[in-house]
Every structure is written in structure tokens, then in C-alpha cells.
C-alpha positions as CSV (number, residue, x, y, z in Angstrom):
1,M,0.9,3.4,11.3
2,T,1.0,2.6,7.5
3,E,-2.6,1.7,7.7
4,R,-3.5,5.1,9.1
5,I,-1.6,6.8,6.2
6,V,-3.1,4.9,3.4
7,A,-6.5,5.1,4.8
8,S,-6.2,8.8,5.2
9,C,-5.1,9.0,1.6
10,L,-7.8,7.1,0.3
11,W,-10.3,9.1,2.2
12,A,-8.9,12.2,1.2
13,F,-9.0,11.2,-2.6
14,A,-12.7,10.0,-2.3
15,I,-13.9,13.3,-0.5
16,F,-11.9,15.4,-3.0
17,S,-13.4,13.3,-6.0
18,G,-16.9,13.9,-4.4
19,G,-16.4,17.6,-3.9
20,Q,-15.1,17.9,-7.5
21,L,-18.4,16.0,-8.7
22,A,-20.5,18.2,-6.3
23,W,-18.9,21.1,-8.0
24,G,-19.6,20.1,-11.5
25,V,-23.1,19.0,-11.0
26,L,-24.6,20.9,-8.3
27,G,-22.5,24.2,-8.3
28,V,-21.0,23.9,-4.9
29,P,-17.9,26.1,-4.5
30,Q,-14.8,24.5,-5.7
31,L,-12.8,24.8,-2.5
32,V,-15.1,22.7,-0.5
33,G,-13.9,19.5,-1.9
34,P,-10.0,20.1,-0.8
35,I,-10.8,21.4,2.5
36,L,-13.2,18.8,3.4
37,A,-10.7,16.2,2.2
38,V,-7.9,17.5,4.3
39,V,-10.4,17.7,7.4
40,V,-11.5,14.2,7.0
41,A,-8.0,12.7,6.3
42,G,-6.7,14.4,9.4
43,F,-9.6,13.0,11.4
44,V,-9.1,9.5,10.0
45,F,-5.3,9.7,10.7
46,L,-5.6,11.2,14.3
47,D,-8.7,9.4,15.3
48,P,-9.2,11.4,18.5
49,T,-12.0,9.0,19.8
50,H,-10.2,5.7,19.0
51,R,-13.3,4.4,17.3
52,I,-11.4,3.6,14.0
53,W,-8.2,2.3,15.2
54,G,-8.9,1.3,18.7
55,S,-6.1,1.6,21.4
56,S,-3.2,-0.7,20.9
57,P,-3.5,-4.4,22.2
58,T,-2.2,-5.0,25.4
59,R,-0.2,-8.1,26.2
60,R,-1.1,-10.1,29.3
61,I,1.5,-12.2,30.9
62,A,0.8,-14.7,33.8
63,R,3.0,-14.7,36.5
64,I,4.8,-18.1,37.0
65,P,4.6,-19.1,40.9
66,E,8.2,-19.6,42.2
67,P,8.4,-22.9,44.0
68,T,8.1,-22.9,47.7
69,G,10.1,-26.1,48.8
70,P,12.8,-28.1,47.1
71,T,11.2,-30.4,44.4
72,D,12.8,-33.8,43.3
73,A,14.6,-32.3,40.6
74,Q,16.4,-29.8,42.8
75,S,17.1,-32.2,45.7
76,A,18.6,-34.6,43.3
77,T,21.4,-32.2,42.0
78,Q,22.0,-30.3,45.1
79,P,24.0,-32.0,48.3
80,H,22.0,-32.7,51.3
């Protein structure tokens, strides 16, 4: 979860800075940068398509077969 928060903040800062640069150089409206930064940060944080963060890894646990009959170790400790 911390990775998502840090990545979202970095993306927001990058988009905001790019928007301010575009405002100063190209004359783009000044509110485009902050609005686009919030949208992109939200998309990176939520990741609705699971392309950025993927799904959580699943653990596979192998089943251990139960013994079918008495083994040497079991018969030595149990009375006959």
C-alpha cells in the first residue's frame, strides 16, 4: 500500500509540474495541471485494470498425503 501512495504522489507532482510548465510556455489554462494531476494520481492509486500493481500473489500449498497403512516408525511405538 505504501508503494501505491508514494507512486501516486510522485505522479501527481510530475503531472502538476508539467502542467505548470505548459501554462508558462504554451499558455494552457493554469487549472489543467492540478486537475490532471489529481486524476492521474487517483488512477495510479486505484489501478482499476490491475496493470500497474497486478493482483496480489497467491500462495500454493501442496497437500501432504496421509499415510494409508502403518509405517515402521508407527508400528515400533504402538503395541501390536
